[in-house]
Each structure stands twice: as structure tokens, then as C-alpha cells.
Kinemage of the C-alpha trace (Angstrom):
@kinemage 1
@onewidth
@group {chain A} dominant
@subgroup {mainchain}
@vectorlist {calphas} color= white
{ca unk a 1} P 35.322 -70.572 -90.118
{ca unk a 2} L 34.394 -73.873 -88.375
{ca unk a 3} L 35.788 -77.248 -89.624
{ca unk a 4} L 33.900 -79.545 -91.977
{ca unk a 5} L 33.880 -82.895 -90.595
{ca unk a 6} L 32.947 -86.148 -92.562
{ca unk a 7} L 29.746 -87.487 -92.672
{ca unk a 8} L 28.140 -90.548 -93.823
{ca unk a 9} L 26.287 -90.400 -97.368
{ca unk a 10} L 22.907 -90.451 -96.050
{ca unk a 11} L 23.770 -87.134 -93.977
{ca unk a 12} L 25.214 -85.193 -96.417
{ca unk a 13} L 22.763 -82.648 -98.230
{ca unk a 14} L 22.335 -81.400 -101.904
{ca unk a 15} L 20.261 -78.751 -103.082
{ca unk a 16} L 19.521 -78.285 -106.942
{ca unk a 17} L 17.928 -75.191 -108.180
{ca unk a 18} L 16.491 -73.932 -111.307
{ca unk a 19} L 15.210 -77.057 -112.952
{ca unk a 20} L 19.022 -78.550 -113.072
{ca unk a 21} L 18.428 -81.714 -115.740
{ca unk a 22} L 17.254 -84.668 -114.158
{ca unk a 23} L 20.412 -86.769 -115.149
{ca unk a 24} L 22.227 -84.531 -112.457
{ca unk a 25} L 19.503 -85.545 -109.749
{ca unk a 26} L 20.158 -89.420 -111.058
{ca unk a 27} L 23.739 -89.053 -110.851
{ca unk a 28} L 24.027 -87.856 -107.464
{ca unk a 29} L 21.608 -90.761 -106.407
{ca unk a 30} L 23.167 -93.285 -108.030
{ca unk a 31} L 26.152 -92.451 -106.209
{ca unk a 32} L 24.450 -93.148 -102.892
{ca unk a 33} L 23.301 -89.551 -101.858
{ca unk a 34} L 19.706 -89.516 -101.247
{ca unk a 35} L 19.071 -86.369 -99.118
{ca unk a 36} L 18.505 -84.413 -102.229
{ca unk a 37} L 16.187 -81.171 -102.491
{ca unk a 38} L 15.146 -80.167 -106.146
{ca unk a 39} L 13.498 -76.712 -106.818
{ca unk a 40} L 12.344 -75.895 -110.490
{ca unk a 41} L 13.098 -71.888 -109.838
{ca unk a 42} L 15.951 -69.884 -108.658
{ca unk a 43} L 15.235 -68.320 -105.159
{ca unk a 44} L 15.215 -64.916 -103.642
{ca unk a 45} L 17.915 -63.895 -101.586
{ca unk a 46} L 15.922 -64.164 -98.324
{ca unk a 47} L 14.734 -67.785 -99.364
{ca unk a 48} L 17.973 -68.943 -100.596
{ca unk a 49} L 19.640 -68.097 -97.166
{ca unk a 50} L 17.119 -70.546 -95.291
{ca unk a 51} L 17.132 -73.048 -97.887
{ca unk a 52} L 20.819 -73.385 -97.834
{ca unk a 53} L 20.700 -74.180 -93.720
{ca unk a 54} L 22.374 -77.595 -93.505
{ca unk a 55} L 23.148 -77.772 -97.288
{ca unk a 56} L 26.590 -79.019 -98.160
{ca unk a 57} L 26.253 -79.423 -102.033
{ca unk a 58} L 24.502 -76.663 -104.139
{ca unk a 59} L 23.521 -76.629 -107.633
{ca unk a 60} L 22.527 -73.785 -109.607
{ca unk a 61} L 22.218 -72.517 -112.936
{ca unk a 62} L 22.733 -68.724 -114.088
{ca unk a 63} L 20.060 -66.854 -112.248
{ca unk a 64} L 20.884 -67.779 -108.583
{ca unk a 65} L 23.227 -65.093 -107.312
{ca unk a 66} L 25.773 -66.300 -104.534
{ca unk a 67} L 27.092 -63.397 -102.894
{ca unk a 68} L 29.154 -62.947 -99.802
{ca unk a 69} L 26.075 -62.481 -97.550
{ca unk a 70} L 24.807 -65.576 -99.111
{ca unk a 71} L 27.904 -67.554 -98.466
{ca unk a 72} L 28.015 -66.235 -94.966
{ca unk a 73} L 24.726 -67.485 -94.328
{ca unk a 74} L 25.296 -71.195 -95.557
{ca unk a 75} L 26.806 -72.725 -92.661
{ca unk a 76} L 27.647 -75.952 -93.807
{ca unk a 77} L 28.375 -75.393 -97.588
{ca unk a 78} L 31.410 -77.232 -98.888
{ca unk a 79} L 30.990 -77.085 -102.895
{ca unk a 80} L 29.024 -75.287 -105.639
{ca unk a 81} L 28.102 -76.534 -109.024
{ca unk a 82} L 27.322 -74.149 -111.651
{ca unk a 83} L 25.538 -76.106 -114.271
{ca unk a 84} L 26.116 -73.845 -116.976
{ca unk a 85} L 29.202 -72.647 -118.732
{ca unk a 86} L 29.874 -69.227 -117.129
{ca unk a 87} L 30.131 -68.798 -113.004
{ca unk a 88} L 29.589 -64.957 -113.216
{ca unk a 89} L 26.604 -65.494 -110.950
{ca unk a 90} L 28.829 -66.624 -107.793
{ca unk a 91} L 31.290 -64.455 -105.997
{ca unk a 92} L 34.546 -66.824 -106.693
{ca unk a 93} L 36.926 -65.128 -104.357
{ca unk a 94} L 34.492 -65.109 -101.673
{ca unk a 95} L 33.592 -68.850 -102.103
{ca unk a 96} L 37.581 -69.427 -101.930
{ca unk a 97} L 38.280 -67.723 -98.937
{ca unk a 98} L 35.955 -69.907 -97.361
{ca unk a 99} L 37.068 -73.059 -98.821
{ca unk a 100} L 34.418 -73.569 -101.172
{ca unk a 101} L 35.071 -74.629 -104.521
{ca unk a 102} L 33.180 -73.885 -107.236
{ca unk a 103} L 32.742 -76.370 -110.421
{ca unk a 104} L 31.396 -75.675 -114.027
{ca unk a 105} L 30.849 -77.365 -117.426
{ca unk a 106} L 33.075 -75.273 -119.655
{ca unk a 107} L 32.851 -77.389 -122.485
{ca unk a 108} L 29.796 -79.621 -122.204
{ca unk a 109} L 27.531 -77.225 -124.680
{ca unk a 110} L 30.292 -76.777 -127.569
{ca unk a 111} L 28.390 -78.517 -130.061
{ca unk a 112} L 24.792 -76.851 -129.574
{ca unk a 113} L 26.687 -73.254 -129.629
{ca unk a 114} L 28.760 -73.948 -132.700
{ca unk a 115} L 25.684 -75.406 -134.585
{ca unk a 116} L 23.666 -72.124 -133.583
{ca unk a 117} L 26.055 -70.084 -134.999
{ca unk a 118} L 26.542 -71.866 -137.802
{ca unk a 119} L 22.504 -71.488 -138.801
{ca unk a 120} L 22.906 -67.922 -137.943
{ca unk a 121} L 25.741 -67.262 -140.245
{ca unk a 122} L 23.516 -69.163 -143.255
{ca unk a 123} L 20.479 -66.924 -141.815
{ca unk a 124} L 22.364 -63.365 -141.757
{ca unk a 125} L 24.299 -63.980 -145.194
{ca unk a 126} L 20.736 -64.825 -146.661
{ca unk a 127} L 19.163 -61.833 -144.910
{ca unk a 128} L 16.659 -64.010 -143.450
{ca unk a 129} L 15.806 -61.575 -140.379
{ca unk a 130} L 14.520 -59.073 -142.766
{ca unk a 131} L 12.474 -61.114 -144.737
{ca unk a 132} L 10.757 -62.986 -141.770
{ca unk a 133} L 10.002 -59.202 -140.213
{ca unk a 134} L 8.443 -58.367 -143.290
{ca unk a 135} L 6.489 -61.347 -143.887
{ca unk a 136} L 4.873 -60.998 -140.382
{ca unk a 137} L 4.118 -57.284 -141.518
{ca unk a 138} L 2.323 -58.702 -144.594
{ca unk a 139} L 5.322 -57.590 -146.870
{ca unk a 140} L 6.732 -59.846 -149.683
{ca unk a 141} L 10.391 -59.232 -149.978
{ca unk a 142} L 11.328 -61.694 -152.599
{ca unk a 143} L 14.654 -60.665 -153.839
{ca unk a 144} L 18.190 -61.770 -154.150
{ca unk a 145} L 19.603 -58.535 -153.143
{ca unk a 146} L 21.889 -58.554 -150.282
{ca unk a 147} L 21.676 -62.337 -150.051
{ca unk a 148} L 24.523 -64.796 -150.532
{ca unk a 149} L 25.790 -68.173 -150.022
{ca unk a 150} L 28.010 -68.947 -147.533
{ca unk a 151} L 30.547 -70.870 -149.738
{ca unk a 152} L 33.727 -68.908 -150.639
{ca unk a 153} L 33.260 -66.337 -148.182
{ca unk a 154} L 35.497 -65.832 -145.236
{ca unk a 155} L 34.480 -66.176 -141.516
{ca unk a 156} L 36.313 -64.517 -138.915
{ca unk a 157} L 36.320 -66.232 -135.549
{ca unk a 158} L 37.831 -64.093 -132.280
{ca unk a 159} L 38.808 -66.845 -129.628
{ca unk a 160} L 39.497 -70.086 -131.101
{ca unk a 161} L 38.778 -72.336 -128.094
{ca unk a 162} L 36.721 -75.253 -127.870
{ca unk a 163} L 33.666 -73.734 -129.733
{ca unk a 164} L 35.569 -71.611 -131.786
{ca unk a 165} L 37.595 -74.113 -133.356
{ca unk a 166} L 34.602 -76.503 -133.489
{ca unk a 167} L 32.770 -73.773 -135.493
{ca unk a 168} L 35.673 -73.393 -137.889
{ca unk a 169} L 35.597 -77.187 -138.645
{ca unk a 170} L 31.544 -77.028 -139.536
{ca unk a 171} L 31.995 -73.784 -141.527
{ca unk a 172} L 34.675 -75.122 -143.670
{ca unk a 173} L 32.460 -78.378 -144.084
{ca unk a 174} L 30.030 -75.865 -145.863
{ca unk a 175} L 32.848 -74.388 -148.102
{ca unk a 176} L 33.949 -71.249 -146.180
{ca unk a 177} L 37.462 -70.077 -145.613
{ca unk a 178} L 38.355 -69.315 -141.823
{ca unk a 179} L 40.491 -66.987 -140.204
{ca unk a 180} L 40.969 -66.795 -136.330
{ca unk a 181} L 42.514 -64.418 -133.841
{ca unk a 182} L 43.431 -65.775 -130.097
{ca unk a 183} L 45.380 -64.054 -127.614
{ca unk a 184} L 47.324 -67.627 -126.923
{ca unk a 185} L 48.885 -69.279 -129.965
{ca unk a 186} L 46.506 -72.088 -131.126
{ca unk a 187} L 47.201 -74.705 -133.319
{ca unk a 188} L 45.126 -74.431 -136.516
{ca unk a 189} L 42.708 -77.327 -137.273
{ca unk a 190} L 41.635 -78.008 -140.552
{ca unk a 191} L 42.371 -75.031 -143.076
{ca unk a 192} L 41.729 -72.378 -140.660
{ca unk a 193} L 44.474 -69.581 -140.629
{ca unk a 194} L 45.683 -67.729 -137.714
{ca unk a 195} L 45.369 -64.009 -138.042
{ca unk a 196} L 48.218 -61.452 -136.760
{ca unk a 197} L 45.726 -59.345 -134.810
{ca unk a 198} L 42.109 -58.787 -134.247
{ca unk a 199} L 41.998 -55.821 -136.864
{ca unk a 200} L 43.109 -58.135 -139.394
{ca unk a 201} L 40.060 -60.455 -138.653
{ca unk a 202} L 37.983 -57.649 -138.617
{ca unk a 203} L 39.188 -56.143 -141.957
{ca unk a 204} L 39.120 -59.414 -143.777
{ca unk a 205} L 35.872 -61.289 -142.691
{ca unk a 206} L 32.587 -61.369 -144.174
{ca unk a 207} L 31.175 -62.323 -140.926
{ca unk a 208} L 32.869 -62.087 -137.482
{ca unk a 209} L 31.845 -64.685 -134.541
{ca unk a 210} L 33.003 -64.104 -131.284
{ca unk a 211} L 33.879 -66.749 -128.784
{ca unk a 212} L 35.954 -65.212 -125.550
{ca unk a 213} L 35.385 -65.191 -122.074
{ca unk a 214} L 34.023 -62.501 -119.943
{ca unk a 215} L 37.705 -60.815 -118.707
{ca unk a 216} L 39.021 -57.235 -117.996
{ca unk a 217} L 40.435 -57.531 -121.596
{ca unk a 218} L 37.507 -58.757 -123.468
{ca unk a 219} L 34.988 -56.436 -122.131
{ca unk a 220} L 34.013 -54.099 -124.828
{ca unk a 221} L 36.566 -55.148 -127.065
{ca unk a 222} L 34.163 -54.719 -129.965
{ca unk a 223} L 32.962 -50.999 -129.853
{ca unk a 224} L 32.618 -47.942 -132.488
{ca unk a 225} L 36.792 -48.117 -133.728
{ca unk a 226} L 36.688 -52.099 -134.055
{ca unk a 227} L 33.091 -51.963 -135.876
{ca unk a 228} L 34.465 -49.191 -138.376
{ca unk a 229} L 37.215 -51.684 -139.086
{ca unk a 230} L 34.976 -54.115 -140.400
{ca unk a 231} L 34.071 -54.413 -143.934
{ca unk a 232} L 30.800 -52.657 -145.332
{ca unk a 233} L 28.155 -54.883 -145.423
{ca unk a 234} L 29.796 -57.390 -143.080
{ca unk a 235} L 27.959 -59.518 -140.109
{ca unk a 236} L 28.469 -59.699 -136.523
{ca unk a 237} L 27.882 -62.704 -134.085
{ca unk a 238} L 28.136 -62.560 -130.519
{ca unk a 239} L 27.311 -65.723 -128.559
{ca unk a 240} L 30.211 -65.434 -125.969
{ca unk a 241} L 29.580 -62.821 -123.255
{ca unk a 242} L 27.499 -60.111 -123.176
{ca unk a 243} L 29.952 -57.303 -122.056
{ca unk a 244} L 32.314 -57.996 -125.190
{ca unk a 245} L 30.274 -55.978 -127.515
{ca unk a 246} L 29.143 -52.163 -126.902
{ca unk a 247} L 25.538 -52.360 -128.029
{ca unk a 248} L 24.609 -48.888 -128.663
{ca unk a 249} L 27.906 -48.637 -130.966
{ca unk a 250} L 26.557 -51.756 -132.607
{ca unk a 251} L 23.193 -50.340 -133.250
{ca unk a 252} L 24.623 -47.259 -134.760
{ca unk a 253} L 26.806 -49.516 -137.371
{ca unk a 254} L 23.645 -51.097 -138.135
{ca unk a 255} L 21.204 -48.184 -138.695
{ca unk a 256} L 24.014 -46.537 -140.649
{ca unk a 257} L 24.224 -49.963 -142.863
{ca unk a 258} L 27.734 -50.049 -142.092
{ca unk a 259} L 27.076 -53.549 -140.809
{ca unk a 260} L 24.502 -55.696 -143.047
{ca unk a 261} L 23.120 -57.500 -139.917
{ca unk a 262} L 23.988 -59.444 -136.506
{ca unk a 263} L 22.880 -62.245 -134.380
{ca unk a 264} L 23.260 -61.527 -130.456
{ca unk a 265} L 22.461 -64.275 -128.002
{ca unk a 266} L 24.207 -62.436 -124.820
{ca unk a 267} L 23.810 -59.251 -123.264
{ca unk a 268} L 25.255 -56.689 -120.670
{ca unk a 269} L 21.937 -57.066 -118.772
{ca unk a 270} L 19.614 -59.749 -119.137
{ca unk a 271} L 16.054 -60.350 -117.453
{ca unk a 272} L 16.441 -62.284 -114.271
{ca unk a 273} L 13.593 -64.105 -115.140
{ca unk a 274} L 10.376 -64.314 -117.747
{ca unk a 275} L 8.503 -61.557 -116.012
{ca unk a 276} L 10.954 -58.823 -116.355
{ca unk a 277} L 11.116 -57.175 -119.537
{ca unk a 278} L 14.225 -57.374 -122.226
{ca unk a 279} L 15.664 -54.178 -122.874
{ca unk a 280} L 18.001 -53.297 -125.729
{ca unk a 281} L 19.025 -50.839 -128.504
{ca unk a 282} L 18.764 -53.492 -130.862
{ca unk a 283} L 15.256 -54.269 -130.450
{ca unk a 284} L 12.844 -53.899 -133.209
{ca unk a 285} L 15.799 -53.794 -135.949
{ca unk a 286} L 15.032 -55.867 -138.679
{ca unk a 287} L 18.225 -56.832 -139.546
{ca unk a 288} L 19.060 -58.448 -136.086
{ca unk a 289} L 18.623 -61.823 -134.838
{ca unk a 290} L 18.004 -61.738 -131.095
{ca unk a 291} L 17.889 -64.884 -128.864
{ca unk a 292} L 17.696 -64.914 -125.149
{ca unk a 293} L 20.955 -66.622 -124.110
{ca unk a 294} L 20.100 -70.065 -125.698
{ca unk a 295} L 23.522 -70.872 -127.239
{ca unk a 296} L 23.752 -73.949 -125.119
{ca unk a 297} L 20.221 -74.446 -124.460
{ca unk a 298} L 19.726 -77.967 -125.944
{ca unk a 299} L 18.615 -81.096 -124.421
{ca unk a 300} L 21.665 -82.753 -125.193
{ca unk a 301} L 23.932 -80.128 -123.805
{ca unk a 302} L 21.941 -79.667 -120.904
{ca unk a 303} L 22.265 -83.347 -120.222
{ca unk a 304} L 25.917 -83.216 -120.719
{ca unk a 305} L 26.224 -80.213 -118.314
{ca unk a 306} L 24.050 -82.221 -115.672
{ca unk a 307} L 26.465 -85.378 -115.781
{ca unk a 308} L 29.667 -83.422 -115.866
{ca unk a 309} L 28.951 -80.873 -112.622
{ca unk a 310} L 27.089 -83.621 -110.783
{ca unk a 311} L 30.421 -85.841 -111.550
{ca unk a 312} L 32.790 -83.214 -110.238
{ca unk a 313} L 30.562 -82.418 -106.996
{ca unk a 314} L 30.446 -86.444 -106.147
{ca unk a 315} L 34.244 -86.891 -106.800
{ca unk a 316} L 34.817 -83.866 -104.529
{ca unk a 317} L 32.439 -85.223 -101.798
{ca unk a 318} L 33.804 -88.949 -102.507
{ca unk a 319} L 37.626 -88.269 -102.592
{ca unk a 320} L 38.363 -84.541 -102.484
{ca unk a 321} L 39.343 -84.304 -106.178
{ca unk a 322} L 39.185 -80.604 -107.302
{ca unk a 323} L 39.734 -81.119 -110.904
{ca unk a 324} L 37.658 -78.431 -112.882
{ca unk a 325} L 37.359 -76.110 -109.905
{ca unk a 326} L 37.251 -72.419 -111.647
{ca unk a 327} L 38.336 -70.915 -107.978
{ca unk a 328} L 40.336 -73.267 -106.240
{ca unk a 329} L 43.848 -75.209 -106.213
{ca unk a 330} L 42.929 -78.231 -108.797
{ca unk a 331} L 44.290 -81.946 -107.200
{ca unk a 332} L 43.527 -85.047 -108.998
{ca unk a 333} L 43.449 -87.761 -106.541
{ca unk a 334} L 43.396 -91.513 -106.795
{ca unk a 335} L 41.191 -94.009 -104.760
{ca unk a 336} L 41.962 -93.881 -100.987
{ca unk a 337} L 40.494 -97.378 -100.235
{ca unk a 338} L 43.445 -98.799 -97.858
{ca unk a 339} L 43.592 -95.245 -96.345
{ca unk a 340} L 42.125 -92.463 -94.141
{ca unk a 341} L 42.000 -89.332 -96.193
{ca unk a 342} L 42.297 -86.083 -94.490
{ca unk a 343} L 41.894 -82.569 -96.403
{ca unk a 344} L 43.015 -79.306 -94.923
{ca unk a 345} L 42.091 -75.993 -96.773
{ca unk a 346} L 44.023 -73.332 -95.450
{ca unk a 347} L 45.484 -69.662 -96.054
{ca unk a 348} L 48.499 -69.816 -98.237
{ca unk a 349} L 51.094 -68.340 -95.813
{ca unk a 350} L 54.626 -70.006 -94.879
{ca unk a 351} L 54.845 -72.486 -92.485
{ca unk a 352} L 51.540 -74.116 -92.833
{ca unk a 353} L 52.632 -77.359 -94.549
{ca unk a 354} L 55.382 -77.815 -91.590
{ca unk a 355} L 52.653 -77.207 -89.127
{ca unk a 356} L 50.424 -79.838 -90.664
{ca unk a 357} L 52.999 -82.520 -90.973
{ca unk a 358} L 53.977 -81.681 -87.314
{ca unk a 359} L 50.613 -82.554 -86.379
{ca unk a 360} L 50.749 -86.078 -87.661
{ca unk a 361} L 54.160 -86.635 -86.169
{ca unk a 362} L 53.221 -85.794 -82.824
{ca unk a 363} L 50.142 -87.949 -83.076
{ca unk a 364} L 52.495 -90.926 -84.479
{ca unk a 365} L 50.401 -91.300 -87.578
{ca unk a 366} L 52.211 -92.052 -90.931
{ca unk a 367} L 51.538 -90.501 -94.017
{ca unk a 368} L 51.433 -92.457 -96.894
{ca unk a 369} L 50.545 -89.951 -99.738
{ca unk a 370} L 50.206 -86.303 -99.577
{ca unk a 371} L 48.889 -84.053 -102.406
{ca unk a 372} L 49.384 -80.054 -102.322
{ca unk a 373} L 48.446 -77.378 -104.691
{ca unk a 374} L 48.467 -73.661 -103.915
{ca unk a 375} L 46.727 -70.224 -105.107
{ca unk a 376} L 48.089 -66.979 -103.690
{ca unk a 377} L 45.820 -66.740 -101.061
{ca unk a 378} L 44.592 -70.093 -100.614
{ca unk a 379} L 46.270 -73.712 -100.135
{ca unk a 380} L 44.919 -77.333 -100.439
{ca unk a 381} L 46.744 -80.322 -99.151
{ca unk a 382} L 45.405 -83.728 -98.882
{ca unk a 383} L 46.890 -86.509 -96.938
{ca unk a 384} L 46.088 -90.470 -96.930
{ca unk a 385} L 47.350 -91.634 -93.515
{ca unk a 386} L 47.605 -94.747 -91.656
{ca unk a 387} L 44.787 -94.150 -88.863
{ca unk a 388} L 41.499 -95.607 -88.031
{ca unk a 389} L 40.845 -92.482 -85.741
{ca unk a 390} L 41.153 -89.201 -87.662
{ca unk a 391} L 39.608 -87.068 -84.442
{ca unk a 392} L 42.974 -86.333 -82.837
{ca unk a 393} L 44.533 -85.182 -86.231
{ca unk a 394} L 41.883 -83.112 -86.945
{ca unk a 395} L 41.668 -81.140 -83.684
{ca unk a 396} L 45.460 -80.731 -84.610
{ca unk a 397} L 44.984 -79.170 -87.831
{ca unk a 398} L 41.988 -76.943 -86.497
{ca unk a 399} L 44.376 -75.481 -84.086
{ca unk a 400} L 46.615 -74.383 -87.004
{ca unk a 401} L 46.225 -70.540 -87.120
{ca unk a 402} L 45.958 -70.622 -90.812
{ca unk a 403} L 43.401 -73.079 -91.160
{ca unk a 404} L 40.109 -72.529 -93.145
{ca unk a 405} L 38.434 -75.831 -93.044
{ca unk a 406} L 39.255 -79.415 -92.758
{ca unk a 407} L 37.509 -82.590 -93.272
{ca unk a 408} L 38.019 -86.297 -93.278
{ca unk a 409} L 36.612 -88.871 -95.676
{ca unk a 410} L 34.783 -92.126 -94.833
């Protein structure tokens, strides 16, 4: 791959797609980057390839699919910012192998998701979905049958990360008992109690809420057997990832009245846009709340996401810091005002660091600071050097066989 040399800020091009929040645009421009194109929608693959010509930094949300083919067409792409929580829409391995870090905002919508789930807990426990649908049909279901206060009920949280733990605190404020399960030992917050297994949570909870990532271990983790383990008359909420729940099995559990209700915000297959029909076995079921993947869709969350991801892109452009990258060695870097900063991304092979240092030694250039992090296939080394002209150094680094790309910073 061709090396990516440094450019002054007015020559660095940003492309922000899918109506990224205006605060991201403000943040990028405030940092001195004026070459900025903003589009309100995602682009079809052909149009996206054309748009990426000459683009250094790309910002997307969830509808833009960055495949290996797209990456091959992006001749100058330096980093990608996913202005959302998930990064499933990007081929992360292909990006890393091309020396392109991918950033997201994993915690910026925590409060928004937790608040939505808390509201769904209350509505499901009161049987609001059925009563709402009946009223739309002209029926009048004024009854307390199947309706319960949440106070004193047990909430089971599967995945006790930032969202799950905050939900637990909010639920306790409503008087609920909270138990949780996570594959990693987590410090309980408030009065939440860790369960020994997923099965224990399912068997004890009046309502179960899922907050896990999309991994090989979590896909299909709630299937026919797990649903059968839940209490008769309990409820299920999924605002995590669509492939975590076996939707046909959930539909059967609801039709048989083993489960009293469900609220689902994410699905194994979701429409790519408003013109595509949403298809699911759960459509038309009165005891189900269906929402179109809006757990983090609040103005506050989108603003937080915009500032978070834009900041990460700017920091990588300005000083090479990769903290928060999901597919790349993470390096936190200080200011480099008194030295020339040179970045070298390479295949992680024996002898590369020695070869890098030899380039500086042969050029008679002193390295005042060096930072290195590696992943199994890619390494990232940053040098602060006492030199006013990095051209000779860059040529030497490019000649190292394992080099993926180099960059030096103004």
C-alpha cells in the first residue's frame, strides 16, 4: 500500500455521511479542518467509491457498509469514525490490514438506552402494549389482570457493562430487585446481586433485559431452551444486538403465553432505509413492543456521539493517538510540539522495530521518544525525532518490506 504522508490541515479531506450530528461538523472545523463534505444519507456502493476519492477521514453511522472492495477504492483513507455504538458495518480486519483505524462511541448513548429499557419495563409489566393495540381497534381493556407494579419485582440483567449497570441503578430507584450475569466478574453497583449463571437469571427474574455485544458466544444465546427456562408470565427485553435472540423461538414462547410480553429494539435483519419493509415474526403481536433500533436515538446521545468520535478522528490526525480504536493497536500520545512525529504502521513480523531504528541511526537522527503497540497481525510504532526534514526518514521506512503505511505530522 502506498504511504500516506503528512498534509497541512487545509489539504486533509473529511467526508461525513448519514446526517452525522452538526456538533461533529463544528468540532472538526473548530480544530482547523475546513475541507469537509457532509451528506444527509448513506451512499450506494458505486457512489461511495467515487465519493471516497481523495478522502482521508470518513464518518458514517450504521447504514454505510465499508467492505474490502470499498476500502480498496479509498486511495487516501486514513481513519474511519463510526458515529454510533456498533461497528458491524465495517470490515474491521480489512481496515486494520490496510493501516486504517476505526473509532466508535461505545458509551455515549448509555443513558438513552437505559432510560428506554426502564420505560419498557414499566409498560410491559402493566400490559400496555396489549391495551394500546386494543384501543386502536376500538376495544376497551380496562382491567388489572396481568398488570403489576415494578416495585418488588426482580429484574435480571444479562451483561453488566455501562448500560446494564446504569439500568440496574435506575431500576433499584423504582424499588426493583436486581440480579445480573456477566462472563467477566463485575463489581456490583447498588444492591445488585451477581448470579452464578445465565440460567439462574432466567429462572429468577420477572423481566430479563439483554445488554451484551455481538460475538460468536452471544449470537443465539437466547433460544428455545433459554426461553423455556424463564418463568411463566415473565417478560424479555433486547436492546443489545439483533442476533442475540432467536426470534422465531421468541415468537412461539409469546404465542403459547409462556412469556407475557417482550420489547425488541434490534433484529437479526433490519431494513437498510425507510423505503424497505420491516419483516419479523413478531409483527402483529399485541404483547410485543417493536422499536426500530432507536435505543440510542436521542438528541443528547447523538450529540455525545458526535463529539466523542469527531474528537478521536481529530486526535489521530493531529498527533497519531489511537485510543478508542476498535481494530487497531491503541497508543495514547502526548503533545509533540518540540519534535517531528513520524508514524509507522507495519505487519507484525520479527525484526521490524530493529529495521525502523536502523533507518533513524543511518540518517543520524535522534529519537527522543518512541511508542509501540502491536496486535497479532499489525504493529504501530510512533517516533518523536529531532529532525526538521522527515523526507529521508520516510523513504527509509517505506523501504522496509513489512511497511503498510507511514505518516509524519506537521
